[in-house]
N, C-alpha and C positions, 0 to 999 in steps of 0.2 A: 504494500500500500504506500503510495507516495505521501510524504509529509504535507500537512496543510500549510498554506502560506501564512507568514507571521501575522498578516493583517486580520486573518480569521481567529487567531489565538489571542490577540491583544485585549479584546473586551473581557474574556475570562481571566486573563493574567492580571489586568488592572483590578478586577473585582477581588481576586485572591489577595493581591497586595493590600487593598483597602482593609480587608477583614483581618489579615494576619500581619500587618505592619507592626514593628516593635512599639512598645509603650512609649519609648522616647519620642516617637514621631507624633504622638497624640497631643491634642491641645485642649484647652478649656475655654468655654464661651459663657458669657453672662447674658441671659435672655430675659427681657422684660415681657411679661405675659398678662394680658387682660384677665381680670378675675373670672369671667365666665368661661374662659378657655383653659384654665389652670389644669383641671383633671385630664383633659384631652392632651394638653402639652406634656404632662407627665408620662402618659402612655407613649406618645411620639418620642420623647426623649429616651425612654427606656429602650425602645426598639432601635433608635439611632445609635445610642451608645454601644449596644451589643454588637452591631455590625461594623461600626466605624472605629471603635476604640477611643473616640473623643469623649470628653466630659462636658455636660451642660449643667449650669446652675440656673434654676428658674426663680425669678422674683415676680410675685403676683401683686396686682393692685388695680385700682380704677385706671382706665385709659387716660383720663385727664391728669391724674396724679403722676403717672409714669411719664407722660408727655412733658410735664413741667420739670420732672427730674432730669430728663434727657436734655432739655433746653438749658438747664443749669449745669450741664457737664457731667451727669452721672455716667459711669464707664460701661454702659451696656453695649453689647455687640450686635444684638438683634432685638427688634421691637415687634411684638405681635399685638396689635391694637384690636379694639372691638369696634372700630369705625374706619372709614377711609379719610375722614377730614384731617385728623392729626398727623398721620403719615404723610399726607399731601403737604401739609404745612411744613413739616420737617424737610421734605424734599425741596420745597420752594426756598427754604432758608439755607439750602446747601448742607444739611445735616444728614444726608443719606448718600450711599454710594451709587444708587440707581433708583429709578422710579418705583413707587410702591406696587405691590402685587397682592391681589385678593386671594387669601388662602382659605376663606370660609365665609358663608353667609348665615347669619344667625336667625333664630325664630323666637318669638315670645310665647309664653304659656301663662294661663291663669290657673293659680292653685288655690283651692278652697279646702282648708284643713278638714279632713274627715268626711268630706262629701264625695260620693262617687260621681264620675263624669256623667252628665245628663245632657238633654237637648234644651235645657232652660236657657233663656236669653242671658247673654253675658252681662248686660246692664243690670238685670234683676239680681244676678248673683253677686256682683260687685256692690250694688247698692245696699245689700243686706248685711254687709260685713262691718264689724265694729272698727277694725283697723286693717289697713291694706298696705303691704310693704312693696317698695320699689327702690331701685337704685337712684342715687342723686342725679337728676338730669343734667346738672352743671358739670358733672365729672364723668358720668358713665353713659355711653350710647344706648344701653338697654333701658336706662332711666328716661332718656329723651323719647325713645320709642313708646315706653309705657305711658308717658304723658300724652302722646299723640293718640293712643288708644282711648284714653279717658276723654279726650276732646272729640274723637270720632263717635263715642257713645253718648256724648253730651251729658255726662254725669259729674262734671267738674264741680258745680255748685253743690250737688248732693253729697260729694265726698269731702267737702271743705272741712279741714281739721281732723280728718281721719286717715291721712296719708302718713306713713312712717318711712323715712328715707334711710337707706344704708349707704355708706360711702361708695360701695360698688355692689354689683348684683349678687355676689356671694354673701355679703353681709345682709342684704335684703332677704335672701333665702333663709339665712340663719334666724332672722326675726320671725319668720313664719314657722320654721322648724321648732323653735323654742316656745312657741305659743304667744309670743309678744304681739304677733299680728295674726288675724284670723285667715288671711289669705294674701296673695300677692300677684303682681305682674312681673314675671321673672323669665330668665333664659330657659327655653325648653330643654336645652342640653342638661342643665342642672336638675331639672325635674326627672329626666331620664336616669341620670346618675343616682338620684336619691330614691328611685323606685316609687315616685309620686304620681305616675301617669294615671293611676286609678282615681285620683282626687283632682285631676287637672285636665286641661284640654288646650291644644294649640290655638293661638290667636290668628285669625286670617291675616295673611301678610299684606293684604290691601288696606288694612286699617292703620298702617304706619309706614314710614319711609323704610327702604331696604336697610338691613343691618349688615352691610358689607364690611368684612373685617380684613384689613390690609396689614401686610408685613413689610418691614424695611430692614435692610442691612445697613447698620450705622458705620460711620467712619472707623471706629475702633475695631470693627469686625472685618475690615477690608483685608488685613494681613493676618487674620486669625483663621487657621485651617478649620477649626471646629465650627466657627460661626458660618463661614462660607459653605461648608458641606451641609450643615443643618438647614441653612436657608434653601438650598437646592432640594434637599430631601423633603422639605415641607410640601413641595409641589409634585412629588413622585406619586405613581399610582398606588403604592402601598400606603403612603401617608394620607392620600386623598380618600382611600377606602375606609381607613380608621376614622377620619374626620366625619365622613358621612354616617358611619355607624353610630356616632355619638350625637346625632341630632342636628347636624349642620348640612347645608347643601354646598356643593363646590361647582365651579364653572369648568 
């Protein structure tokens, strides 16, 4: 049998070297992650670290707070936002290595504690709650989307004084989980993670602006092998399949 040309062997050889490269060649990247995406990012990081040998450190928070930290010089290598607006602002300011890319599109869900999912009107269910949790709309895109849903349902006046705000959507989820709020307008992905889909239902996406979540590679990550590799992995078929399985849509 004649040997295969080198060009046919290169992809397999490169994959082998990526997986089996010495630990000395591994790098570490600091990744800023929107709170709604933290659990998904942890799964992505685990798979990425296993195959690449690189190490990722995830720092989670509201998109607005992480954005402020980045503009103030925080040494993040990659930013996974919960919106497209702030990554675009970073790019316009020259604080990214390339234009933002959408890695996921989120969805809102309404959670009513202890109530099975029914066909009841959303406005009726929200109006009957003593306390409703959502993320701070000034910091978190999921909070902004939640306020749009309230406007769409025309229940803003009815809910006056009954809204409880978390700094980010994970904190809003915790308010409902602890019983401090009777229900909430939260990220659907968090409700899937928490096994709460029997007490909740997805919000029609036509009721709020799209929650496109963009990622950017920051200047500190340009020469960081772990950051560059993870940024590309984020858009791989394997990563996209995991992201979809956790309640997001991908383009």
